[in-house]
N, C-alpha and C positions, 0 to 999 in steps of 0.2 A: 705403881706397882711394879715388882721387880720380880721377874721370872726366872725359872733353873729348866733348860733340858735333860732330861734323867731316858734310863732306858729303857723307860713306861710311858713318856711321852711327857709335855709340856709341863711344871709343875708351879703354881705361883707362891713369891714369895715378900714378903719385905712388907713395905708400907704400902696402904692405903690412901689415895687423894681424896678425902675427903676438905671442901673449902665450901663452904658455905657464901652466898652472898650476906655482903652489909649497909648500914643507912654507910654508917661512916670512913668508909673508902676514899672518896671523892666529895673534893669541898663544893657544896652547892648542891648536892642532889635535893634538899630539902624542898629547894628552890626548883628542878628540873620535877620534883613530883610533884606538886602543885601548878606550873606551868602543864604534863601532862592531864592533869584532873580539868583543865576550864579546856584546853582542847576537848578534851569529852563532851562537857558538860556546854560547849558550840555543835559538838557533831550534831550530839541530843537533839536539839533548839533548830539545827537544821533538816533533819531529821521530821519533827513535827510539820518546819514551813512547806516541804518536800511534801509531807501528805499534805497540808493542806489545798496546794497548787495542785495536788494531782488529781485528790479528789474531785476539784471545781473542775476540772480542767474532764472527768468523765463524767460529769452531771451535763456540764453542756454539751459531750458531746453525743451519747445519751437522749436528750430535751433535741438536740439539732438532726435528729437521722443520720451523723455523722460517723460510723461504725468503727475508723481508721478510728478519730481524735478519743471516742471513747475506749480500744485499744490503748493507747498508750495512756491515757488515763492512770486505765485500771495499771497495766505496766508498773507506773514510777508509782500507785499505792503500794504495790506487792516490794516496790525495792526499795522505800522507805520505811517501811514495817521489816527489811529481811536489815538494811542498816541500821536500825536503832536496837534492832537484837543482839549484834552480832557489835555495835560500840559498847550496849549495857555490859552485857555479859565481854564485854575484854579480857577483867580481869579474870574471872572465873578462865575462864582459855587458856590463856598465856600462866596462872600457876597448875590446868590441868597438866599442861606441857612442859611443864619443870618438875612436876609431880613425877611425870613420867619416864621424863628425861633421868631421872635422881637412878630409879628403879633395873637402868640397862647396867 
């Protein structure tokens, strides 16, 4: 955007740059998109595995009267849930911030 200074203040004149993202600008964008999708899948599988392992640790800690182990298991369950929410909602979060950034 071109600006000009007048006696009454700064005034915007000219062109507004509006360059949207595209999927044809670089070669390999489709492959990269598939790779990111695969990473999301691997991340969600890891969250499920972490949840199962943490739940087992929590159960063993509770049944063996070991509060430290039970606490670590609870923390692991919470971390697995939060990671799954962030991985599953990554597209929505990025879209939200892209849309917010366009409004600036």
